[in-house]
C-alpha positions as CSV (number, residue, x, y, z in Angstrom):
1,M,142.5,59.3,78.3
2,V,142.4,58.2,74.6
3,R,138.6,57.7,74.9
4,D,138.2,61.2,76.2
5,I,140.3,62.8,73.6
6,F,138.5,60.8,70.8
7,I,135.1,61.9,72.2
8,F,136.4,65.5,72.4
9,S,137.1,65.3,68.7
10,C,133.7,63.9,68.0
11,Y,132.2,67.0,69.6
12,T,134.6,69.5,68.1
13,C,135.5,68.1,64.6
14,L,139.2,68.6,65.3
15,S,141.6,66.3,63.5
16,Y,144.3,64.5,65.5
17,I,147.0,67.1,64.7
18,H,144.7,70.0,65.8
19,V,143.8,68.4,69.1
20,K,147.5,67.5,69.7
21,Q,148.5,71.1,69.1
22,L,145.4,72.8,70.7
23,R,146.5,75.5,73.2
24,L,144.3,77.1,75.8
25,D,144.7,80.5,74.2
26,Q,142.9,79.1,71.1
27,I,139.8,78.6,73.3
28,T,138.1,81.9,74.0
29,K,134.8,83.4,74.7
30,G,132.8,84.2,71.6
31,D,129.2,85.1,70.8
32,Y,126.8,85.0,73.8
33,S,129.8,84.4,76.1
34,N,130.2,80.8,74.9
35,L,133.6,79.2,74.6
36,W,134.9,78.8,71.0
37,I,137.9,77.2,69.5
38,F,139.6,79.5,67.0
39,I,142.2,77.6,64.8
40,K,143.4,77.6,61.2
41,R,143.2,74.2,59.5
42,Q,146.7,73.1,58.5
43,K,145.5,71.3,55.4
44,T,143.6,74.2,53.9
45,E,144.8,77.3,55.9
46,T,141.1,77.9,56.4
47,P,140.1,79.6,59.7
48,C,137.8,77.5,61.8
49,H,135.5,78.8,64.5
50,I,134.0,76.0,66.5
51,P,131.6,76.6,69.5
52,L,132.3,74.2,72.3
53,L,129.5,71.9,73.4
54,D,129.2,70.9,77.0
55,E,130.6,67.4,76.5
56,A,133.8,68.9,75.1
57,K,134.0,71.5,78.0
58,V,133.9,68.7,80.6
59,I,136.8,66.9,78.9
60,L,138.9,70.1,78.7
61,D,138.2,70.7,82.4
62,R,139.1,67.2,83.3
63,Y,142.7,67.6,81.9
64,K,143.4,71.3,82.7
65,N,145.9,70.4,85.4
66,H,147.3,67.3,83.8
67,R,151.2,67.3,84.0
68,I,151.6,66.7,80.2
69,C,149.3,69.7,79.4
70,R,151.2,72.0,81.7
71,W,154.6,70.8,80.5
72,R,153.7,71.0,76.8
73,K,151.4,74.1,77.2
74,V,148.5,72.3,75.4
75,A,144.9,71.8,76.2
76,L,144.9,68.0,76.2
77,P,147.5,65.2,76.8
78,V,147.5,63.6,73.4
79,L,149.6,60.5,72.7
80,T,151.2,59.7,69.3
81,N,148.8,59.0,66.5
82,Q,150.0,55.4,66.3
83,R,149.5,54.8,70.0
84,T,146.1,56.5,70.0
85,N,144.9,54.4,67.1
86,G,146.2,51.3,68.7
87,Y,144.2,52.1,71.9
88,L,141.2,52.9,69.8
89,K,141.4,49.4,68.3
90,E,141.5,47.9,71.8
91,I,138.5,50.0,72.8
92,A,136.6,48.8,69.8
93,D,137.5,45.2,70.6
94,L,136.4,45.6,74.2
95,C,133.1,47.2,73.1
96,N,132.5,44.6,70.3
97,I,132.5,47.4,67.7
98,T,133.1,45.8,64.4
99,K,133.7,49.1,62.6
100,V,137.4,50.0,62.3
101,L,137.9,52.7,64.9
102,T,140.6,55.3,63.9
103,Y,141.0,58.8,65.0
104,H,139.8,60.3,61.7
105,L,136.4,58.7,62.4
106,A,135.8,61.4,65.0
107,R,135.5,64.1,62.3
108,H,133.1,61.8,60.5
109,I,131.0,61.3,63.6
110,F,130.9,65.1,64.2
111,A,129.8,65.8,60.6
112,T,127.1,63.1,60.4
113,T,125.9,62.0,63.9
114,I,126.5,65.2,65.9
115,T,125.6,67.9,63.4
116,L,123.9,67.0,60.1
117,S,121.6,64.3,61.5
118,N,120.5,66.8,64.1
119,G,119.5,69.4,61.5
120,L,122.5,71.8,61.3
121,P,122.8,73.3,57.9
122,I,125.5,71.8,55.7
123,E,127.0,75.3,55.2
124,T,127.5,75.6,59.0
125,V,129.0,72.2,59.3
126,S,131.3,72.9,56.3
127,Q,132.6,76.1,58.0
128,M,133.3,74.3,61.2
129,L,135.1,71.4,59.4
130,G,137.3,74.0,57.6
131,H,136.3,72.9,54.2
132,N,137.0,75.3,51.3
133,S,134.2,73.8,49.2
134,L,130.7,72.6,50.1
135,K,131.4,69.6,47.8
136,T,133.9,68.3,50.3
137,T,131.3,68.4,53.0
138,Q,128.6,66.8,50.8
139,H,130.2,63.4,51.0
140,Y,129.3,63.4,54.7
141,A,125.8,64.3,53.9
142,K,125.3,61.2,51.7
143,V,125.8,59.0,54.7
144,I,122.6,60.3,56.4
145,D,120.0,58.9,54.0
146,T,118.2,57.4,57.1
147,K,117.5,61.0,58.2
148,V,116.0,61.8,54.9
149,S,113.9,58.7,55.0
150,T,112.7,59.5,58.5
151,E,111.8,63.1,57.6
152,M,110.0,62.1,54.5
153,F,108.0,59.5,56.4
154,A,107.0,62.1,58.9
155,L,106.0,64.4,56.0
156,Q,103.9,61.7,54.5
157,E,102.1,61.3,57.8
158,K,101.4,65.0,58.0
159,L,100.1,65.0,54.4
160,L,97.8,62.1,55.2
161,D,96.5,63.8,58.4
162,R,95.8,66.9,56.3
163,D,93.9,64.9,53.7
164,K,91.8,63.4,56.5
165,K,90.8,66.9,57.7
166,E,89.7,67.8,54.2
167,E,90.9,71.3,54.5
168,D,90.1,72.6,51.0
169,T,92.1,75.8,51.2
170,G,93.7,77.2,48.0
171,D,96.9,75.2,47.8
172,M,95.2,71.9,48.8
173,K,92.5,72.3,46.1
174,V,95.3,72.7,43.5
175,M,97.1,69.6,44.9
176,K,93.9,67.5,44.7
177,L,93.5,68.4,41.1
178,F,96.6,66.5,40.3
179,R,95.6,63.3,42.1
């Protein structure tokens, strides 16, 4: 259960408190009939509109009839933050993960691994995270230097291929002047 809820946050960027309080009426159809989460960030009072990816939908569906969800009228059966983080530590130990695994890491994974490293614009990621300022989101972007390196290497390969073809069109002639 803890694993599922952590993974849900990795795919939705929701903080612990938002997942704990998430109600089914906050999940509605939005653009193109896709499911969206509509919440207001407690920390900033900023509205967040988060489209649900399939992985998150599967987890929601798995717990829709869970007794805790029905009793508390929430979307997921979330334990206390302390117990959740305790179980995350156990999961990390079992999986030989040396990184300290805490619930907040899920938002970090969403920002870096799920969105930014897959090409989503930082403005879009910032809006989903509920940040008031792009500067707040930019600290996540610094983590993905490997993506920049990979993309620049691919660009270098394209430029080398273009040079081999000797296409002397206007812009390339100008570029060759400066070599």
